[in-house]
N, C-alpha and C positions, 0 to 999 in steps of 0.2 A: 506495501498499499504506498502510492507517494504522499510526501509532508500534507498537500493541497487537499487527497480525497483524504486524509485525516481529518485536518481541520473541516474538513465540509462535515464527519461526523462526526468529528465531535458540537460541532454548530447546531446538528440535528438535532443531537440529545440532548443540549442543553434548551433548545427550545421547543422541544419535546413534552420535557418535563416540568420547565417553566407557565406552559401552558395549558397543561392533562388539568381537567375538574379533578379527578381520585389517580389515584397508584398506577390503579388497573387501566383509566386510560391512558398512563404513560405510560406504565410495562411493556403496550399494544405496539403504541407509538415505537419504543425506542428498537422494538423487533422488526415492528417494519420497517425501518434506519438500518437493521444489521441485515436484514432478508436484499433490501435496497442493494446495498452497500459489496455483499455479499453474490449477488445474485439468482440468489434460490429463490425461488415461487411459493416457499413454505417454509415455517417457524415455529417451535414451539419452545416455551419456557416449562420447569419442573419444577416444582421445590419440596423440602421435603416437609409429610405431617408434621403436624405438633409433635408426635412421638418421640418422632423422626424415625421413623421404621420403616414409612410407606412415598412415596415420590407422585405428589400430585401435580396435575397440567395446572399448571395458574395463565398461563395467556397461549392463544392461538392465532395465525398472521396466516390470510394466505393469496396470493394474485389473481386479483379478478379477473377471469376470459373477457378480452373481448371475442372470441369466435367460438363458434357451439352454439 
């Protein structure tokens, strides 16, 4: 990742966090930014549950298909 791309990612993440109404909205926006940089069409965030025994999906983002 070049310096310009990294700077753009940091800007996007900062904007996502500051503009989000809830932590969940921020997480989804952050996930979208990472997917865009990585060229991924789907991304998920998994976190441990309260007991630390199971993983739970806390956010999902997917690219909306313009075809079909």
